[in-house]
N, C-alpha and C positions, 0 to 999 in steps of 0.2 A: 504494499499499499504505499502510495507517495502522497505526502502531505507537505505543502509548501516547499517542494523541491528536495525533501528528505525522505529517503526510502526506509519504510519500517518493515522489518520482517516479522511477521505475526503468524504463529502457528494456529491457524483458524480451526484445525481439528481439536485443539485443546481448549478453544474459547467457548466454554460452557455457559449456560444460563446462569446469571448472577455474577459472572466474572466481569472485570472492568479493566480499561486500559487508559492509561493517561498519555495524551499527545500534546507536547508543548507547541504553541503556535503564536504568531503575531496577529494574525487576523482570523478569529474564531468563526465567523460566518463562512468564510471560504473554505477553511478547514473542515468544517462541517459537512459542507456539500461534497468534498472529496472523500471523507469517510462514509457518508450516506451512499455514494455511488458504489464503493466497494462492498459494504454490507448489504446493499440491495441486490447486487449481483448474486451474493452468496445466500440470499433469502434469509438474513438475520433480522430480527426485530431489535432495535436498540433505543436507548434513551440517552440523550446527551446533556451535558451541562458545562458551562464556562466556569473554571475554577482557577484558584490561585493555590499551587502547592509548592512548598519551600521557595517562596518568592518568585515563582515561575508561572505565568499565566498560560493556560492551555484548555483543552477540551478532555474531559473525562466522559467515556461511553461505556455503558452497561449493556449486556445482552439480556433480554427478557424473554 
């Protein structure tokens, strides 16, 4: 998955319901679109939230 020109290697088989991933980003709305494109292709339902973790802004998304 590529978000803001950074390639993230995600083991999608291990991404079970209830798991979450944090993706640091500068533009959360654009990053959300890129994440949604990948998860929609894999037919995953997700919830996203813009968060700040360890003083780094990004998006956390959960599989539901």
